[in-house]
C-alpha positions, 0 to 999 in steps of 0.5 A: 500500500502507498503512503498518503498525507493525513487528511486535516482533522483526522488525527489528534494526539497528545502526551499525558504524563507518560502515556501517548494518546491518539484519537481518530475522527470516526467521521472520516472512517464511515463505511471504512475498515482500518488497522493500526501497525506499530513501527518497530525501529529495527523490524519494521511494521507490526500489526497491532492485535490484542495479544501484542497490545497487552504485552507491549503496553498498547490500548486500542478502544473507542471513546464514548463518541465512537472515535477510535482511541490509541494509547501507548506507554512510553515504555512500550515495546516499540518506543524509541527511548532517549535517556529515559526523557525523550520518547517517540513512537510511529504508527501506520493507520491503514484504511480500506473499503474492504474487510480484507484490507486490500487496496488500503491507504496507509497514513504514517503518524509519528508521536513524541513524548517528553517525560523526565520527572520519574518517580522512584516507582511508577505503576500504570493500571491500564484497561488491558495491562498492569505496568510497574517501573522502578529506578535501578538505584533503589536499595537492593533489599528492604529493611523489612525482610518479608517472606517473599524477599527472604524466600528469593535470596537462596535462588540468587545463587543460581542466577547466571552472570549478567542475566535477569530472572523473574521470581513470581510468588503466589498462593500456589507457590513460587515460580522462577522463569527466565526473562526470555520465557516471560514473553511467552506468558504474556509478560514484558520485562526490560530495563532502560538506562536507569529503570527496570519495568515489568508489564503483566496482563490481568488474570494471568496464571501468576496473578491472584485477586485479593480484596483491599478496602472492599475493592478487588485487586489483581496482583502480580507479586514478583522479584526481578533478580540481576547479578553483576560481579560486584552487586546482586540486585533484588528488585521488587516489581510487584504490581496491583491494580483494581478490577472493580470498585464501580457503583451506580445510583439513578443519578451518579456513578462512583469509582472507588480505589483503595488509598493504601495497597498493602502489597505496594506499601510494606511499611504502612506506618511510613505511608504519606499521601502527597497528591491526588489528581483526577482527569477525563480523557487525557486532561487533568481536572484541576477543579473537579467541583466546577464540573460537579465532580466530587473527588474525596479521600480518606485513610482507606479510600479515594472516591470519585463521584460523577453525576450521570450526564455530566460534562466530559462524559457521553449519554447514548440512547439505547433500546432494551426489550422495546424500552427506551433508555440511556447509557452514560460513558466517561473515560477517567483516570486517577493519579495518586502520589505517595511516599513511604520508607521503602520507595521514597515516591510512588506514582500510581495511575489508573485509567478507567473507562466506565459505562453505566448499565442500561437506564430506562427513561420512559418518554413523557407526553406533555399536553400543551393543548390550547383549547381556545385555539382548538389546537392540540399541542403535544410535546414528546420527550425527553430524548438525546440528540441521537434520536430522530422522529421518522414517522407518525400515526394519527388514529390508525393512519400512518404518515411519513413526516412529509405526508404529515406536513402535507396533511396539515400537521405541524411537527418540529423539534424543541430543546429542553433545559437539561440538554435533551430534546422533544418533538412538538406535534400540532393538530387541529381539533377539527382535523378528520383524524381527531376523534370527537365525542359529545359529553356532558351537557354542552361539551365535546371531548376531542381525542388525539391518538398518536403513535410515534416511530423513532430512530434511536442511536447510531444503530438506528434502532426503531422505537415505538411509543403510543399516546392518547391526548384528550381535551374537553371544551364547552363548544356546543350550544344547547338548542332553545325551542320557541313555542306558540299556539293558534286556535286549534294547535300548539307549535314548537320550533326547535333548532335542527343543529345537533339533532340526531348527531348529539341528541334526539327528541323523545315523546315520553319514552318514545323516539319522536320520529316522522312515523310517530309524528304522523301516527299521532297526527302531528305535522312536522316541517323542517327548514334550513334552521328549525324543525317546526312541530304542529300539534293539534289540541286533542292529539296524542301526547298533549297534557291538559293542565287545567280543564274547566267549562269551555276552557282548556289549558294544554301543554305539550312536552318533548325531551331533548336526550343524548343519542348515546346515553339517553340522558335528558338534557332539556324539556321543550314545552309549549303551554296555551289556553284554549276556548273549546265548546265541546271536548272529551279529555281522558286523564291518565289517572282515569278521570274523564272530563267532558264538555258536551254541546247539546244541539237539539230541537227543541232545546233541552234543560242542560241541568237535567242531563246525566250519565248512566248513573243518574246521580252523576249530573253536570258540574257546570252547564249553560243553555247549550253546554254541560260539563261532566267530570267523573272517574272510569270506576264510577257513574256506570262506566263500562269497560271492554278490551279491543286489541291492545286498548282498554275502552271505557264507555259511558253515556250522556242522556236527558231525563225526559218529562212525559205528559200524563195520559190514561193509557199507553202510548205515553206522550213526551214533549222532549227530544230523545238525546243520548251522547256516547262517551268513549275513552281509549287507553293503551292496555300496557300503560297502566292508569295512575290513580293519583296525582301527576308524576313530578317528571312530566317526561315519565308521566303516562300519556292521556287517553284518547276520547270520542263522543258519538251522538245517538238519536232514533228516527223520532229525534226531531219529533216533538211528540213520540209514542212510548213503545210497549216492550216486555222482557222475560228471562228463560231458564235455558236456551230453549226459551220454553220455560221462563222465570216469573216476573219480579222473581229474584234470579241467582246467577254466577258471573260465568253462567249465561243469561237467556233474555227475551225482549218482545215488542208489543206493537202491531205497527208494521213500521216499527222495529225492535233493536236491543241496545243496552241491557243491564242488571240492578239491585232494585226495581229502579233501573237507574239505580247503582251499582249496575252490571251490563249484560249487553252494551251497544247492541 
């Protein structure tokens, strides 16, 4: 592959303490594959892999934004070292469009680092390796002869001239290996002009884990041995690094590191902490509190607490099990410098990349609807910047964002104070995709059903969230009816707005439709704004509030009820007084009121009119009218059933005066007048024997009545001969044997009565018609009570 000039902004690098830092811009790597090669000054490029990285002091990872990050120790295998002060490392960045890395473009990038303030011992705890380096002029043996040191002394006798060896001490025993063999086990050991260093992988066979102040520490206890003619060196190259110590709450993450590590501080009584620094990425944070970080320490612990979402870290959106949430990552380092009697100064550096577990963040729907503008305004959040809205469903209709805008929906982003964003959706109440429901008396409930489709994170994972937003406003005006009357009718004018959509008209408990109106004799006319009902005075459904001689106060009610719930909202009423000379009113409680107009020639005395029960006289009268008021159970009223109706019948008649004569025929001067009165009630509508119900909408209806005048052919004659009529009761249907006149006859109600009526008149122009026949308790056939045998022939 050829060498090329680096694109501007592709690489950033720095030297922090004794670490090379290099970051690549991920934007210039989109859709590409890349590899790193380490330039060996003697052997040429070496491909970086995981095994080489942990052995030679290299780290290749990503920062929280997804940019590749490369770090290298200045004591790395391929770093050029000048007098332990100037260090250089060259890497090759290979980029290809193919995973096989063919046709790769190679960029060579040299890095330089200057570091001279070495401590007597320096320890680096990186992500994939532990490194300890010590000055070679430290005392050969500690004044405190520990078991590990003493056990290593006999072995020094066998060390070859000018040859390093490593002695590992672990709970399983001691192991001595040659430096050349250490590399095969993943270790890296070497010496520079003034230092000896050992680099070890985590969790090697020679390492072990122990708990220090509640933190698990991975330790490699080792002694580096070197013998010259005049000197035997035993150098403590023990290293210990934390492998956990991370804890989380809903709002913070905490990283804890022991202040004193016993294997690194042999004489703890001489331990003195000199300086503690923290940093993010490759930058030291001089004033952590300014970024809301908390750095605290005591005799046992150093603790760093970071608010989740704090500056320096990265929040990333994620989906887990269909739930939206976030993950927070931050790259920290801790640098602790201390002194003790053995080592003078130790600089202890830990580099830690911390990522929180998945934290569910259920999005919220904020209803900012503006009822006065009839506009839904719905905010949906809170989301990080890596979330975008890709589609939306209103009701059950899906829309792309372009289609939604074309439909008239307004969608835009908004920023919140906590650096999150939301999506605003505006939809008119009058949009056809908004559900509308009439509620309460005069309100409409508008419902917006929304389903959001979101694209989350760089992986563009789809996330769905549904919401239901309601708004109830009083935007319906209940109709007001206008009532008026003429001489014979009542009228109601009712606005047609909302009829059948929100409410219906009811007459009692029946829907008032055109069929009912026609059946009841109403006239219904509709114009552009109103329904006009014409109700005749004596039509079904009219309520008679006051009835007196020749005067009626009538009312007609219709109920305005909700279409769905049947709840009565209003009663529309019209009430008027009418002058009427003739009428019959059948009251719901069984009271019958009649204003009878008598048109006879000659005129009769209206005070002498009566009902079947002669004791039932008119309550009021004048020359041409009589007013009767009685109950269906009195005054000789008869009852019969026809179909689904109960018919109550009575008769108004006139008590004729006869002229005295010596023999039959009898002469009378008065006309024959009879008026049959009929009241019809529906059989299923039981009569209410009492006062009106308080709710007129539930009151039973009035019955319908009719008056039928009956007069024979002699009605207009002033003189009429009384006919000679004889009646007998037969003992059986043979009509051979008859009971004696004036004899009491005992019959059960179910037994038949065989009655014979004979006209004793020889006139050929006379015919007999039997109209009514009844039984009384006395000889007075007008007495009460009486029982009808035949009625109306």
